[in-house]
N, C-alpha and C positions, 0 to 999 in steps of 0.2 A: 175676408171670411164669408162664406159660404152660406153661414149660420143666419136664423132668424130670430129676430128679439121681438117678445119676450121669450127665454127659451121655457122648453114644455117641463109643467112640472112634473116630478119623477113622484110615482107613487110612496103615499104615506106622507105627502108635503100639503094637502089639502086642508090642514089646516093653517098652514105656514100666511104670515100675513106678506102681501107686496106695499115694497116701501117705494113712496113716489117721494122724489126730490125736484125741488124748485130753485132753480139759478137767481130768482127772485129779489134782488138786494143785497147779493153780491158778487165780489168785483173778481177779475182775476189777477196773478202776483207776473210777470215777464223775468227772467234772469238773461242777465247778460254779462258777456267772458269779454275781455281783448280780443282780439284775433290774432290768430296767427301770420306772423312775417312773411309776405311772399317773397321767395329768391330768386333771380336768374338761374336756368340749367347750366352745368355746368360745360354742355357740350359745347363741340366747335362753333357750330351757325350759332348760339345762342350768344357765345362768349364774343364774337363778331359782330353781331349787330348792336348787343347792348353796350360793348365795350368799346370797340376802335372804331364802331362806326355811330355810334352816339353820346361817345364821351369823351372831351376835349383830351381828359388827363392821362388816360389811355392811350389813344392816339398821337399823343405827343412822344410819349414815353418809348412809344416801340416805334416809330421812326425815327426818332433820336438817336436809340440802340440798333436800328436795322441801318442809318443810312453810317452809323459813324463806324461800326462795322466791318461794312462793307466797302470803305475806302480805306482803313487796314491793309497796306501793299503787302506782301507774299513775296516770298525769294526762297527760290527751286535749286534744292544741294542733292549732289550725286557724290556719294562717300566726301563727306563734306568740302567737296568743291562745288562753289557757286556755278549757278547754269543760268545765264541771258537768253538765250534763245534755245527755245523746247518745245515739241509739238503738245505739250500737259499744259504749258505756259499760254501759250495761242489757243486751246480751249476754253482755258479760264479768264480768258480776255475776254474770248465768243463765245459762250459756251452753244448758242443757237442762232435761229433766224432773227425772230424774235426780241432777243436780249444780248443788251452789253452785260461784261462780267459781273457789272455794281448791281444792274435791273434785276442780275439771277442771283448774287445772295442776297438784296434786299428782300427779295420774295421767300429764300431761305429761311435767314432770320425771322423773316412776320409769320410765317406759318411757325416757326418754332416756339416763336414767344408769346402766339397767340392759342397753339393746340399742346404746348409741349413737344411737338413731334413735325418731323420732317423729312421727305423723303423728296429722293433725287432717282431719273432715271437715265441709263446711259443707254443712246440708240447710236449701234454700230451701221453704218454704211459701207458699200464698196468705196469710195472713194473719201469716205467723210465720218466725225463721232461729233453728237451732241448730248448737250445737259438736258435734261427738263424736272422744273418743281411741280411737284404732283401735290393738287390739294391734301390735308390729310381726313375731309369727311368722308375722303372716296376711296380712302385705300383702308384694309382691314391686314390683320399679319395672320399667316399663315404656318401653325407650327408641327412639328414632328408626333410621332409617338410617344419622345421623351419629355416634349413641351420645350422644345429650342424651337425659337423662330427660324425658318429657312425659307419664307419665301413673303412677298406683298401681294393682294389680289386688289389691282385697280379697277374700280368699275366708272363707268362712261354713259347711262342710261342703261339698257337693256344688254350691254356687252361688260364682259369681265374678262382680265386680263392677270398675267401670273407668272411676277420678274422674279426671280430667286436673288434671297439675297448673299452676302459675304464678300470677302476680298474675290475680286474677278468676276463678281454677278452684274445680272444687269439693275439692279437698285440696291440702294444705301438709305439706310435708316438714322436719323438722327434722333434719340431720346432727352427729354430734361430727366434726372433723378425724379421719380416715384416712389414713394415707401410701400405701396401697397398694393402694385403692376409691375408684372417682370416681361410684358411687352409693348405697355405704352407709356409715354412721357406725361408729367403730370404741369400743367400749364403756369404758369406766375400768378396769372391775374385771376383764377379759380380761389386762390389763397386771399384774394382780397376782394371776396364775392358781397361782403357784407357791404365793406365801404365805396363798392361798385356801385352797387343799389340803391344806399346811401344819397350816393352825390345824385345819381338821375333821377332817384322820387324827390329829391331837395328843388333840384331845377322843375321838373314837372308842377310842382307844387305850385312853385311861384311864378310860371307861367299861367298854371290855371288861375293864379290871384291876380295877374295881372288882366286875364280874358272877365273874370267872375266877381271884381269888386264891389260892383253894387250891391251883390248879393253876402253884404258883409254875413260875418259867423254871431251870429247874435238874434236877438229879437227885441223888440218893440212890447212893451207891457204897458197897459191902459188901467188904473188904477187911481181912479178919480176919488176926493176925500170922499165925498158924497156918495159913492156908489155908480152902479150903473153899467150899461157896458155901450159898446160904440156904434153909432145907427149903421145901418146899410150904407147911407150916403157918405158918411165920415168916415165909413171905414174904404168904399172904394178911392173917393176922397184922397188919403193915406195913401191907400197901394199905389195910386196913379202919382204921386207925388218921388216915392221911391222909386218906382220905376223909371222916369223920365229926369231926375236930379242925379240919382246914384248909380244907373247903368253905366255899366262903360270903364275901358281902363283910362277914357281922360276924362274922369269924374271921380277918379281916386282921389280920397285923403280929405274930399268936401267935407267940411263941418255941416254936423247935422241939427238945424235948429228944431227943439220938440216942444210941442205945447202942452200946458195947465194937463195933470194926468200921466203922463206918457215918458217913460223912462228906460233906456238902453240898456240891457242885460247880454255881455258880451258870453259867449258859449263855445270861443274855443281859445289856440292860445295864439298871440302875435306872433308876427316875426324876432321879436323883440325877447319872449317869453322862451321859442324855441331853439335861441342862439346860431339863430338859421345862418349865419359867415362864418363863424368857425366850425359848425357840423360840417359845413362844406368844405372848408380848410383842413381839418380834421380828415375825412377822408379821402382827399386829395393825398395826404401826406401818407395814408396805408397803401394808397396804393401806387406813389409812385418807390416806396420802401420795398414792396413786391419784387418791383420790376428792376431795384437797385439804381434809381435815378435819384442823386438828391434833388429835393423841394426846391433850392435855389434856385438850379437852372431851368425848372420848370415855372418859374415865377410863385411858387406858393410859399406864400407868409408863415410863418411862426416855426420857432424850433430850428434854428436852420445852425446846424452844427459848425460849418466851416468858416473861416472869419474873411475869404473871400472867396468870390466867384473863379479867379483861377485854382486854388484848394479845389473847390467841390470841380470843376471840371477834370484836375489831374485824377482826381478819387474816382471820379465815374468813370474812366476810360481805365485805370488800373482795376479798380473792383469787377466790373461791368464788361466794358469794349472787348479788353484785350483776353481776359479770360473765354468769352467768346468763340473772337477770331483765331482764337490758339488751338482750341479744340476743335471746333469744325475745319481747321489748317491742316489737323491731324487724320479727321476722321476721314477729309477726300485722299489725301496723298496715302493712307493706308486702302482706301478703296481701289484708286487710279493706278497706285503704281504697278502692280503685275498686270496692267494695260500695256505702259511703256518701259519699265524697268524695274525689278524687284527695290532695285537700293536707293529709289525717288524718294526726295522728303518736303512736305511743303511747310517753312514756318513764316511765321508773324515776322517784320521788320519794323518794329518799335522806334528805331531812332528816325524813323521819314514819317511818324504820327505828330500833326501839328499840334494837339493836346499836351504831349510829353515832352515839347520845345524846351522849358524852362529846365526838366529833368536832364535832359539831354546836355545843354550848357554848362551844369552845376558838374555834371560827371566828366567832360572834357575839362574843365576847369581846373580840378581835380587831379583829373592824371596829367594833366601838362606841367600841372606844378611838381610832380614829383619827382624830383632830380635823380634817385635810385634806379630810375624805369630808363632800358633804352630804349630809340625810336621804333623798334619792333616789340617789345614789351609793351610800350604804349599801346599801339597800334592794334595788338592782340588782344588788350582788354577792354577798346571799346566797339571791340567785334570787325575787323579790320586783318587780313594777310598782312605779312611782312612786303616791303616794298623789294620790288625785282630786279 
């Protein structure tokens, strides 16, 4: 404000008395409220740094799903006839000169889990084809006038490329369901963002406690019976003893010897009061739930729904790994089939998944004991063709 104080009196205010206030003898009131929690942003870079790169639960859950789904073998059919040799199988086995088939699929599943989106580019040369996974944070969707996605725009520094989408196009977009977005997918970790921040904050708090355990969350109160205050010499001696005897992680937990008139007043919650371990375990279970990984497999205690590890492992494959692999196989075959032949179809070979070996043995035992079926009918029931 550029106004000068005191303001000039208006005409007719000559008799007005100027009131002077004095602050002597008065205090002030400070109002405090609980601050809002700070949450991690939901973009790909923030989720990757705070989740996959700094949180062991997220890191292990994403790695387990990506590695298990990439290890699921695929079969190629042409009009219900299985093909053991085909250029499409060769391309998936060696997508490019940098990655094998397993490494390519691990990157694809990793981007899909962390971002909710995964982008694949098909590069065609005169004598070869290559598949490359594009980072989601460098890709944007381009839509037509009606709002339908028709291409992706990939940025690398100042360069920008436009790749058409759709069957026979140069790019494929895989996305997880998003209830509020028509073009981009919803990452599972964003649904567990509160659990992620709680877990990371608990770890940072524990590390800070170890590094600064000499600075207890409390105060020493000097209240002698006869009254008075500490002299400057006594104050400096007490301060020096605290810094020398109770500073640093190696001196954590030392009992404090207090002289007459000194009393310790706690000013914060202890790890026991905060239920530190259970809070971390609860946050870990929420993160595992968002990714579809049973907590028992990740070694998280409490609320184990499954009776044993094998049952949890089968549920992990049936509810999480196989649906992801089957969907990806369908998307890739629908995108690449026009390049090699319109009747081609990729499917997952669940019979060769080690995590489902017990189910496969039980199926074979039931089919083998069915005396009312012929050998060809039994072979058809377990997914094999008739004997030649």
